[in-house]
C-alpha positions in Angstrom: 0.0 0.0 0.0 1.6 3.3 -1.0 0.4 5.4 2.0 1.7 2.8 4.5 3.9 4.3 7.2 7.5 3.2 7.5 8.4 1.0 10.5 10.9 3.5 11.7 11.1 7.3 11.5 14.3 9.3 11.1 14.4 12.9 9.9 17.1 15.6 10.2 16.3 19.2 9.8 19.0 21.8 9.2 18.6 25.4 10.1 20.3 28.7 9.8 20.6 29.2 13.6 24.2 27.9 13.5 25.1 30.5 10.9 24.2 33.2 13.4 26.5 31.7 16.1 29.3 31.2 13.6 29.0 34.9 12.5 29.1 36.0 16.1 32.2 33.9 16.6 33.9 35.5 13.6 33.2 39.0 14.9 34.5 38.2 18.4 37.6 36.5 16.9 38.2 39.7 14.8 37.8 41.8 17.9 40.4 39.7 19.6 42.8 40.4 16.6 42.4 44.1 17.1 43.0 44.0 20.9 46.4 42.3 20.7 48.0 44.8 23.1 45.7 43.6 25.9 46.5 39.9 26.4 43.8 39.4 29.0 41.2 40.8 26.7 42.4 38.7 23.8 42.2 35.5 25.9 38.7 36.4 27.1 37.5 37.2 23.5 39.1 33.9 22.2 37.3 31.9 24.8 34.0 33.7 24.0 34.6 33.0 20.2 35.3 29.3 21.1 32.0 29.1 23.0 30.1 30.4 20.0 31.8 27.9 17.8 30.8 25.1 20.2 27.2 26.4 20.2 27.1 26.3 16.4 28.2 22.7 16.5 25.5 21.9 19.1 22.7 23.5 17.1 23.5 22.8 13.4 20.7 20.3 13.0 17.9 18.6 14.8 17.3 14.9 14.4 14.0 13.2 15.4 14.1 9.4 15.2 12.4 6.3 16.3 14.3 4.1 18.8 11.8 1.3 19.3 10.0 2.3 22.5 11.2 5.9 22.4 11.1 9.0 20.3 14.6 10.5 20.3 15.2 14.2 19.8 18.8 15.3 19.3 20.6 18.5 18.3 24.0 18.1 16.7 26.4 17.3 15.2 28.0 17.7 18.7 25.4 15.6 20.6 25.2 17.5 23.9 21.5 18.1 24.0 19.1 15.2 23.5 15.9 13.7 24.9 14.2 10.4 24.7 10.4 10.3 25.1 8.7 7.0 25.7 5.8 6.4 23.4 3.9 4.9 26.3 4.0 8.3 28.0 2.5 10.3 25.0 -1.2 10.8 25.4 -1.8 13.1 22.4 0.0 14.5 19.4 -1.0 17.2 16.9 0.5 19.6 14.4 1.0 23.0 15.9 3.0 26.3 15.6 5.4 27.7 18.1 5.3 31.3 19.1 8.2 33.8 19.2 8.2 33.3 23.0 9.0 29.6 22.6 12.2 30.6 20.7 14.8 28.5 19.0 16.9 25.9 20.7 15.7 24.4 24.0 13.3 26.4 26.1 10.9 26.0 28.9 8.1 28.6 29.1 5.7 28.5 32.0 2.2 27.5 30.8 3.6 26.4 27.4 6.0 23.6 28.4 9.3 22.6 26.7 10.2 23.5 23.1 12.9 21.8 21.1 13.2 23.9 17.9 15.9 24.7 15.4 14.3 27.0 12.9 10.9 28.1 11.8 7.6 27.8 13.7 6.1 24.5 12.5 6.1 21.9 15.3 4.5 18.7 16.7 2.8 19.3 20.0 2.9 16.3 22.4 1.2 15.8 25.7 3.6 13.7 27.7 2.4 12.7 31.2 0.3 15.9 31.4 3.0 18.2 30.2 3.5 19.8 26.8 6.5 19.2 24.6 6.9 20.9 21.3 9.3 19.5 18.7 10.1 21.8 15.8 10.2 20.1 12.4 10.0 20.7 8.7 8.3 17.3 8.4 5.4 17.8 10.8 2.8 15.9 8.8 4.8 12.7 8.6 6.0 12.9 12.2 2.4 13.3 13.5 1.3 10.3 11.5 4.2 8.2 12.7 3.6 9.1 16.4 -0.1 8.5 16.1 0.6 5.0 14.6 3.0 4.3 17.5 0.4 5.3 20.0 -2.2 3.2 18.3 0.1 0.2 18.4 0.0 0.1 22.2 -3.8 0.1 22.1 
């Protein structure tokens, strides 16, 4: 059947968020080059530039994938921030939109819950043990269908 869902789900979204952090790192690095007469300032600026480079490596893409009993959400390629959500804990799923207050990256907003978002405003809204988790995606329709199928499997 052509509309049958795959047994597994794996999707990686790239976004321009990392370009912003790389640009900031370049500017800070250039500032360090102009402050060469102040060694302490240069060291501080180089450390700051390094932090922005690391941030760009942590938030270059967002991968959402099926891991059997769990939905895995990972930023990368430096895999510092990740979350595994048991399908058994998901009570509802729907397509949604994030707000500017939800931001990009990983955020918790009182009354809105957690948001894992890389770029854009399209997301999947999950209710997990009575709490809201929004996962940004450029593949919302397929992700919603897949999670609904996983929830239906457990009966």
